[in-house]
C-alpha positions in Angstrom: 18.8 96.5 -10.4 22.0 96.6 -7.7 22.2 99.9 -5.6 25.6 101.6 -6.5 28.7 101.4 -4.9 29.2 103.9 -1.7 32.3 105.5 -0.6 32.9 107.8 2.3 35.6 110.0 2.0 36.7 111.4 5.3 40.0 113.9 5.8 41.6 114.1 9.4 43.6 116.2 10.9 44.5 116.3 14.7 40.7 115.4 14.9 40.9 113.0 18.1 38.8 115.4 20.3 35.5 114.9 18.2 36.5 111.6 15.4 34.8 108.9 17.6 31.5 110.3 17.6 31.5 110.7 14.0 33.2 107.3 13.2 30.7 105.8 15.5 27.7 107.5 13.3 29.2 106.0 10.0 28.7 103.0 11.3 25.8 103.1 12.5 24.0 104.2 8.9 21.1 102.0 8.8 22.6 101.5 5.0 26.1 100.8 5.8 28.7 102.0 3.1 30.8 99.7 1.1 33.8 101.7 1.6 35.4 104.4 3.6 38.4 106.2 2.3 40.3 108.1 5.3 43.0 110.3 4.6 45.3 112.1 7.4 47.0 115.1 7.0 50.1 114.0 9.2 48.1 114.0 12.5 50.2 114.4 15.7 47.5 113.5 18.3 45.6 109.9 18.9 43.6 109.9 15.6 45.7 107.1 13.8 45.4 104.8 16.5 41.7 106.0 16.7 41.5 105.1 12.9 43.4 102.1 13.2 41.1 100.5 15.6 37.8 101.6 13.6 39.3 100.0 10.5 39.4 96.5 12.6 35.8 97.0 13.8 34.5 98.2 10.5 36.1 95.4 8.3 34.3 93.3 10.8 31.2 94.5 9.5 32.1 94.4 5.9 33.3 97.6 5.4 36.5 98.1 3.3 38.6 100.6 4.7 41.3 102.6 2.9 43.5 104.3 5.7 46.2 106.8 4.1 48.7 108.9 6.3 50.0 111.7 3.9 53.6 112.3 4.3 53.6 115.9 4.0 50.7 117.8 4.7 48.4 118.7 1.7 45.9 120.8 3.1 42.2 119.8 3.3 41.5 120.6 -0.6 44.2 118.5 -1.9 43.4 116.0 0.8 39.8 115.6 0.0 41.2 115.7 -3.8 43.3 112.8 -3.1 40.7 110.7 -1.2 38.3 111.3 -4.2 40.3 110.0 -6.9 41.4 107.2 -4.6 37.6 105.9 -3.5 36.2 102.9 -6.0 32.3 104.1 -5.4 29.6 104.9 -7.9 28.5 107.4 -5.1 30.9 109.4 -3.3 30.3 110.8 0.1 32.6 114.1 1.6 32.6 113.8 5.2 34.4 115.9 7.9 35.8 114.5 11.1 34.0 116.7 13.6 30.3 116.4 12.6 28.0 113.4 13.4 25.6 111.7 10.6 22.3 111.0 10.9 21.6 107.2 10.8 19.4 107.7 7.7 21.6 110.1 5.8 23.3 107.6 3.6 20.2 105.6 2.4 18.0 108.7 1.9 20.4 110.0 -0.3 21.7 107.0 -2.2 17.8 106.7 -3.1 17.7 110.2 -4.5 20.5 109.4 -6.7 18.8 106.5 -7.8 15.6 108.4 -8.5 17.4 110.9 -10.8 20.1 109.1 -13.0 21.4 112.8 -14.0 22.0 114.0 -10.7 25.5 114.7 -10.3 26.0 116.6 -6.5 23.5 116.1 -4.1 23.6 117.7 -0.4 21.4 118.6 2.6 20.7 120.6 5.5 22.7 120.2 9.0 22.0 121.0 12.1 24.5 123.4 13.8 25.8 122.3 17.2 28.4 123.6 19.3 32.0 121.9 20.6 29.7 119.6 23.2 27.1 118.5 20.4 24.3 121.0 21.7 22.0 122.7 19.0 22.2 126.2 18.2 18.8 126.5 17.3 19.6 127.3 13.8 20.3 124.9 10.7 23.1 125.4 8.0 20.6 126.6 5.7 19.2 129.2 8.0 22.7 130.3 8.6 23.3 130.9 4.5 19.8 132.2 4.2 19.0 130.5 1.9 15.4 131.7 0.3 12.4 129.2 -0.6 12.8 130.5 -4.3 16.2 129.2 -4.1 15.7 126.1 -3.1 12.9 125.9 -5.5 15.2 126.9 -8.0 17.6 123.9 -6.9 14.8 121.9 -7.0 13.8 122.2 -10.9 17.2 122.2 -12.0 18.1 125.6 -11.9 21.1 125.4 -9.3 23.5 127.2 -11.7 21.5 130.5 -11.3 21.9 130.3 -7.9 25.5 129.0 -8.0 26.3 132.5 -9.9 24.7 134.4 -6.9 26.2 132.5 -3.8 28.2 129.6 -2.7 25.0 127.3 -0.9 26.4 123.7 -0.8 28.5 122.6 2.4 30.8 119.8 1.5 29.8 118.1 4.8 26.4 117.3 3.8 27.6 116.6 0.0 27.6 113.2 -2.3 28.6 113.0 -5.8 29.0 110.9 -8.7 32.4 109.6 -9.6 31.8 110.7 -12.8 32.4 114.4 -11.4 35.8 113.5 -9.8 37.3 113.1 -13.7 35.2 116.2 -14.8 36.0 118.4 -12.4 39.4 118.0 -10.7 41.7 119.0 -10.1 40.3 122.2 -7.9 41.0 125.2 -9.6 43.6 127.7 -7.5 41.9 129.7 -4.8 38.6 127.3 -4.7 37.5 125.3 -1.8 36.6 121.7 -3.1 33.0 121.8 -2.2 32.3 125.1 -3.9 34.2 124.1 -6.8 32.4 121.0 -7.0 29.2 122.7 -7.1 30.4 125.2 -9.4 31.0 122.5 -12.0 28.7 120.2 -11.4 25.6 122.6 -11.9 27.2 123.8 -15.1 27.3 120.2 -16.7 24.3 118.5 -14.9 21.9 118.7 -12.4 22.6 119.5 -8.4 20.0 119.1 -5.9 19.5 119.5 -2.0 17.5 117.6 0.7 15.8 120.2 2.6 16.2 118.2 5.7 18.7 118.2 8.4 21.3 114.9 7.9 24.3 115.8 9.7 24.8 117.7 13.2 27.4 120.4 11.8 30.0 120.8 14.7 31.3 124.4 15.4 34.5 124.7 17.8 37.8 126.7 17.3 39.4 124.5 15.1 37.1 124.4 12.3 38.5 124.8 8.9 35.6 126.1 7.5 32.8 127.1 10.0 29.1 128.6 9.7 27.3 131.4 11.9 23.8 133.0 11.8 24.2 136.8 10.9 22.3 139.1 12.9 20.8 142.6 11.7 23.5 144.2 13.7 26.4 142.3 11.8 24.8 143.2 8.6 24.6 146.3 9.3 28.4 146.6 10.5 29.4 144.8 7.3 28.1 147.8 5.1 31.0 149.7 5.6 33.7 147.4 5.9 36.2 146.9 3.1 35.4 145.2 0.2 37.8 145.7 -2.8 40.2 143.1 -1.9 37.2 140.5 -1.4 35.6 141.7 -4.8 39.1 141.1 -6.5 39.6 138.0 -5.0 36.1 136.3 -6.2 36.7 137.8 -9.8 39.8 135.8 -10.2 38.1 132.7 -9.0 35.2 133.3 -11.7 37.9 134.1 -14.3 39.1 130.6 -13.1 35.7 128.9 -13.8 35.0 130.5 -17.0 38.3 129.5 -18.2 37.8 126.1 -17.5 34.0 126.0 -18.4 35.2 127.6 -22.5 37.9 124.4 -22.4 35.1 122.3 -21.1 33.5 120.8 -24.5 30.2 119.8 -23.3 26.9 121.0 -24.9 26.1 124.3 -23.6 29.6 125.0 -21.9 30.1 128.4 -24.2 26.6 129.7 -22.5 27.7 128.9 -19.0 31.2 130.6 -19.4 29.5 133.7 -20.8 27.3 133.6 -17.7 30.3 133.6 -15.8 32.1 136.3 -17.4 29.3 138.8 -16.7 29.4 138.2 -13.0 33.2 138.6 -13.4 33.0 141.9 -15.1 30.4 142.6 -12.5 32.8 142.3 -9.9 35.6 144.2 -11.3 33.6 147.4 -11.9 32.5 147.1 -8.0 35.8 146.1 -7.0 37.2 149.1 -8.8 34.8 152.0 -7.8 35.8 151.5 -4.3 38.9 153.6 -4.9 36.3 156.7 -5.9 34.6 159.3 -3.9 31.4 158.1 -2.6 29.5 160.5 -4.7 31.3 159.5 -7.8 30.2 155.6 -7.6 26.8 156.6 -7.7 26.5 156.1 -11.8 28.2 152.5 -11.6 25.9 151.3 -9.1 22.8 152.9 -10.7 24.2 151.4 -14.2 24.9 148.1 -12.8 21.5 148.1 -10.9 19.5 148.9 -13.7 21.0 145.9 -15.8 20.1 143.7 -12.8 23.3 142.7 -12.1 23.1 143.8 -8.1 20.1 141.1 -8.0 20.9 138.5 -10.1 24.7 138.1 -9.0 24.3 139.4 -5.1 22.0 140.8 -2.6 20.7 143.5 -4.2 20.1 146.7 -2.3 22.3 145.3 0.5 25.1 145.0 -1.9 24.3 148.5 -3.8 24.7 150.3 -0.3 28.0 148.5 0.6 29.6 149.7 -2.6 28.3 153.2 -1.6 29.1 153.1 1.9 32.8 150.8 2.4 36.0 152.1 3.0 38.7 150.9 0.6 
């Protein structure tokens, strides 16, 4: 059986400072991609010149390059969406402009998709590095505090339960089957593309992860979405931070997902929508209680805890303390 056709979808915007290392890593794969789709969002630095040079080298190596520069800035969510629709591969790999792929990333992920025909989205861990590429001594999964229990749930096909608790897929590490593009796009308002793809994929089919690090994820001042490891002191300070607006925003996002699932029409979609509704209502109650005196919040906190919602949809006792102590 022929291996599936692969496309890498990379979005650029004034990325000249770090772009070359990423481009070199794409052509350094032990299994070369069939196609690389590049969407530039109106760069004014040397990015386009670097991409033109890269196109010539890549095509000499037998890799098809689609190079597009948007006539107006679309923003990274829409730019990725256009690139995913443009790609011709069966397996589509999301790629940031400032990271570095390990040589076996594409080969390992293709093998995982071939081993699991029902797999819609696959992602991996990443090593966090600074602007110069030096290790920050922790990984993405460590920064996210992804637990062994959560990873096991993902591996056995219960990723949607983890998605309902929190976001855990980093787009820069992810690959999807092309079927997910038609299922999930357009990305719902207020959602980031990787979060939306993970939510839809886990509701419809299988999502899995490779526990190993397959990229260096660069942290610098111009990151669209970054990551950091939260210390105990940071977590303590966060207990009293205002949360009402954040909780209300998350409830709105959940309503978008709930509406999508109720209209999706696949088997089990209504059950998934009901699960999302339960979390949405929980977040709406949490948002509303911030306007009350602390002692008046206690009955709602206790009721939500007895229903298991804090544990199922958040951080358990820490979320309860936040709701009690926060200043909205």
